[in-house]
C-alpha positions as CSV (number, residue, x, y, z in Angstrom):
1,M,131.0,99.1,52.9
2,I,128.4,96.8,54.4
3,A,126.0,98.4,56.8
4,A,126.4,95.6,59.3
5,A,130.1,96.1,59.4
6,R,129.6,99.7,60.5
7,L,127.1,98.8,63.2
8,D,128.5,99.2,66.7
9,T,127.4,96.3,68.8
10,T,129.4,97.0,72.0
11,W,126.5,98.4,73.9
12,F,124.0,95.8,72.7
13,G,125.0,93.3,75.4
14,S,124.8,95.9,78.2
15,S,121.4,97.1,77.0
16,L,120.1,93.6,76.8
17,I,121.2,92.8,80.4
18,L,119.8,96.1,81.7
19,G,116.5,95.5,80.0
20,A,116.2,92.0,81.3
21,T,117.0,93.1,84.8
22,A,114.4,95.9,84.6
23,A,111.8,93.4,83.3
24,L,112.6,90.9,86.1
25,I,112.3,93.6,88.8
26,G,109.0,94.8,87.2
27,V,107.6,91.3,87.3
28,T,108.8,90.9,90.9
29,A,107.1,94.2,91.8
30,G,103.8,92.9,90.6
31,I,104.1,89.8,92.8
32,R,106.0,91.1,95.9
33,P,106.6,94.8,95.9
34,E,108.8,94.8,99.0
35,L,111.2,92.3,97.3
36,A,111.4,94.5,94.2
37,I,112.3,97.5,96.3
38,V,115.0,95.6,98.1
39,A,116.4,94.3,94.8
40,A,116.5,97.8,93.3
41,L,118.3,99.1,96.4
42,A,120.8,96.2,96.2
43,I,121.5,97.0,92.6
44,A,122.1,100.7,93.5
45,L,124.4,99.7,96.3
46,A,126.4,97.4,94.0
47,L,126.8,100.1,91.4
48,L,127.9,102.5,94.1
49,V,130.5,100.0,95.3
50,F,131.8,99.5,91.8
51,T,132.0,103.3,91.3
52,D,133.6,104.2,94.6
53,I,134.7,101.4,97.0
54,A,135.3,103.7,100.0
55,T,131.8,105.2,99.9
56,G,130.2,101.8,99.2
57,V,131.9,100.2,102.2
58,A,130.9,103.1,104.4
59,L,127.3,102.9,103.3
60,F,127.3,99.2,103.7
61,T,128.6,99.6,107.3
62,L,125.9,102.2,108.0
63,L,123.2,99.9,106.6
64,T,124.2,96.9,108.8
65,F,123.3,98.9,111.9
66,F,119.6,99.1,110.7
67,E,119.3,95.4,110.6
């Protein structure tokens, strides 16, 4: 059996996207730190919404009052 055939590449795309996003936020943090903080919080909110929509909507509603 060929070694490449046994290699599981399902997580490779996800790891690549995660690494590129982390690098982009890192570069942004060097230029404008406040923008990097907002981007990190926006990604966290998006992950929360994808995980539990009710909690995400409630948190988004709460955050709109701080605007």
